[in-house]
N, C-alpha and C positions, 0 to 999 in steps of 0.2 A: 581283342582290341580292334577298334574300327579306324580305318585310315580315311583321311580327307580325300574327297574326289577333286578333280582338277578345278581350280578357281575358288575352292572353299578354304577359308582361313579361320583361325581362332584368334582370340585376343593375345597380344604379347604381354609379357610380364611388365614391361614399361607402361603400356596402356592401362593395365589394371592398377599399378601403383599410382599413376596420375589421377585416376578416378577416385581411389581411396584417399589421396591427399586432398583433393577438392572437397569431398564429403566431410573429411575431418575438419577442414577450415570452416566450412559452413556450419557444422555442429558447434564448433567453438564460438563463433559469432552469435549464434542463437542462444546458447547457454549464458553468455555474458549479458545479453540484452534481457533475458528472462530474470536473471538475478537483480538487475537494475530496476526492473519494474516491480519486483516484490518489495524491495526497500522503499520505493516511492509510494506504494500502496499504503504502508503503515503511516507515513507522514500525511497522506491525504485523509486517512481515517482520523488522525489526530486533529487536523484542521476542521473537519466536519463536526467532530465531537465538541471542539471548542466553540464553534458557531452555534451548535444546538444548546449548549449550556448558557451561552450569552442570550439566546432567544428565550430560554426558560427563565432567566433572571429578569428580562424585560416583562414577560408575562406575569411573573410573581409580583413585580412592582406595580403593574397597572391593574391587576385583578383582585386578588384576595387580601392583600396586605395593607390596604389603605395607603398606597404609595410609599411604603417603607422598603428600604433596600434589603435584599435577602442576606441573612447573616453568614451563610455558608452554602456549599453545594448540596449538602444533605437536605436543606430546606426546599430544594428544587425538585425533589423526587416525584411529587405528583405531576410535574410538568414534563418529565422525561419518560420516554417509552421504555428505555433500558437503563440499567445501572452503568455509569461511566466506567470505562476501562482505565482511564488515566487518572492522575491526581491533579486537581485543579484548585486554584486559589482565587477567591473573589475579593476585590478591593473596590469599595464604593459601588457595588453592583456590576462591576466589569471584570471579566476574566483577565487577571493580570499576569498569571504565570501558570505553568503546568508541565507535567511530564506524562509521557505516553510510551508504553512498551513498544520497542522496535523503531522508534523515531528519535534521532538525536536532537534536532531542532524543530520546533513546531512553527509552521508559517502563520 
């Protein structure tokens, strides 16, 4: 066992507990903010997908269909790069309602 020389000190138990408490508080704040951003990302993705389907409906109306309104989202498949993850409803060529996994209300 090595003894401390004159003037050398180690950390006390109180100092170590204070540092651990501060690190625990910071970790708690970070985890809560990350969880909040994960939930917000799903709603942003839903908003983007809704906008993409609306843009595809406008392209359908003006391009191939002789200005007819698309009957459903399936008719928009040639205008979309990927298959929509959500379930969307078209009314008069406008996205009127929809559901998206992980998002309670779509902006």
